[in-house]
C-alpha positions as MATLAB code, in Angstrom:
seq = 'MALTRSQNMSRIRSTNTRAEIRLRQALWQKKLRYRSNFKIENNIRPDIVFTKHKLAIFVDGCQWHGCPKHYVRPRTNTEFWGEKLKINVERDILQTHQLKLSGWLVYRMWEHERQKNKDAKCMASFSSRCD';
ca = [
      30.960  -16.754   44.982;
      32.052  -19.394   43.028;
      34.611  -18.075   39.355;
      34.185  -19.194   36.006;
      36.803  -20.999   33.913;
      37.187  -18.480   31.628;
      36.972  -15.934   34.636;
      39.651  -18.710   35.826;
      41.928  -18.612   33.044;
      42.149  -14.675   32.830;
      43.872  -14.993   36.002;
      46.699  -16.983   35.323;
      49.521  -14.817   34.307;
      51.780  -15.411   31.282;
      55.058  -13.599   32.748;
      55.873  -11.909   36.151;
      54.828  -14.564   37.605;
      55.717  -15.047   41.805;
      58.596  -17.530   40.543;
      59.825  -15.350   38.681;
      59.559  -11.901   40.696;
      60.742  -13.866   43.253;
      63.516  -15.130   40.483;
      64.443  -11.635   39.458;
      64.534  -10.449   42.740;
      67.075  -12.886   44.203;
      69.295  -12.061   40.868;
      69.017   -8.283   41.971;
      70.035   -8.823   45.059;
      73.117  -10.300   43.378;
      74.071   -6.906   41.541;
      73.188   -9.390   38.577;
      71.677   -6.671   36.069;
      68.934   -8.287   33.427;
      66.337   -8.571   30.689;
      62.484   -9.256   31.577;
      60.881  -10.798   28.921;
      62.994   -9.848   26.165;
      62.483  -10.931   22.857;
      65.487  -12.631   21.398;
      66.448  -14.790   17.937;
      63.905  -16.075   16.595;
      60.638  -13.975   18.538;
      61.839  -16.301   21.400;
      61.550  -14.176   24.387;
      63.184  -16.113   27.493;
      61.235  -14.346   31.432;
      65.641  -13.204   32.496;
      68.440  -12.568   29.125;
      71.640  -10.985   29.757;
      71.955  -10.539   26.281;
      75.889   -9.135   27.286;
      76.961  -13.212   28.208;
      73.510  -14.695   25.966;
      72.125  -16.172   28.636;
      68.437  -17.208   28.753;
      66.474  -17.816   32.058;
      63.017  -19.946   30.932;
      60.880  -20.321   34.744;
      58.320  -22.675   33.317;
      55.171  -23.150   35.512;
      54.695  -26.959   36.367;
      51.224  -27.818   34.524;
      51.857  -25.127   31.736;
      55.105  -27.248   31.020;
      54.527  -30.975   32.335;
      56.532  -30.773   35.407;
      57.564  -35.025   36.337;
      56.696  -33.804   40.370;
      53.720  -31.488   39.745;
      51.652  -32.268   37.155;
      48.537  -33.015   37.282;
      46.562  -34.390   33.982;
      43.045  -32.178   34.134;
      39.836  -34.249   34.133;
      37.822  -33.023   31.996;
      38.310  -31.721   28.175;
      41.519  -33.881   28.513;
      42.354  -34.246   24.527;
      42.521  -29.916   23.903;
      44.509  -29.935   27.944;
      46.664  -32.963   25.933;
      47.684  -31.456   22.572;
      47.981  -27.872   24.610;
      50.424  -29.736   26.865;
      52.024  -31.625   23.837;
      52.698  -28.402   22.099;
      53.882  -26.443   25.166;
      56.709  -28.754   25.899;
      57.324  -29.243   21.526;
      58.428  -25.545   21.583;
      60.264  -25.654   24.718;
      62.235  -28.127   23.318;
      62.972  -26.391   20.269;
      62.864  -22.769   21.564;
      66.017  -24.307   23.551;
      67.325  -26.014   20.478;
      67.007  -23.044   18.723;
      69.414  -20.813   21.480;
      71.646  -23.221   21.877;
      72.481  -22.970   18.262;
      73.253  -19.599   18.050;
      75.454  -19.823   20.724;
      73.399  -18.850   23.262;
      73.077  -20.934   27.071;
      69.827  -21.647   27.624;
      68.548  -22.856   31.630;
      65.427  -24.224   32.144;
      63.877  -24.624   35.651;
      60.759  -25.864   37.390;
      58.401  -22.795   39.253;
      59.005  -24.652   42.126;
      63.051  -25.381   41.680;
      62.772  -21.562   42.866;
      61.741  -22.228   46.384;
      64.272  -24.956   47.429;
      66.565  -22.695   46.681;
      67.756  -23.449   42.879;
      68.812  -19.714   41.353;
      72.514  -20.051   43.612;
      72.945  -23.019   40.773;
      71.509  -20.796   37.821;
      73.709  -17.865   39.299;
      76.990  -20.553   38.869;
      75.819  -21.093   35.330;
      75.715  -17.059   34.927;
      79.333  -16.382   36.953;
      81.035  -19.030   34.890;
      79.596  -17.480   31.728;
      80.718  -14.334   32.769;
      84.665  -15.911   33.194;
];
């Protein structure tokens, strides 16, 4: 039986996505300890936070943040979804800017990048921040 649009949308997660969980598992295996969805400056909640080193990691969903490789513009209700994407992207830019002004190192990655072992780059950023 097909789900209604409302039922389908209610199943979409905003936290603890597969990409986030896989990255957190990789970080944990490397003995790197972090906080998940921890509120920092101006109520900003990065997906992964290393508070001691002021490192904030965001794992952005391709559909919700407009990935240039994977974003598919919806065919219905295009005005609403266009505005929704615009607001999301503007918020991402604003949050990144605010955190950088406060001395945070901000790392943003697309959900598909985790599948290509980009977590090594993230860990390198963390290591360089700690040294």
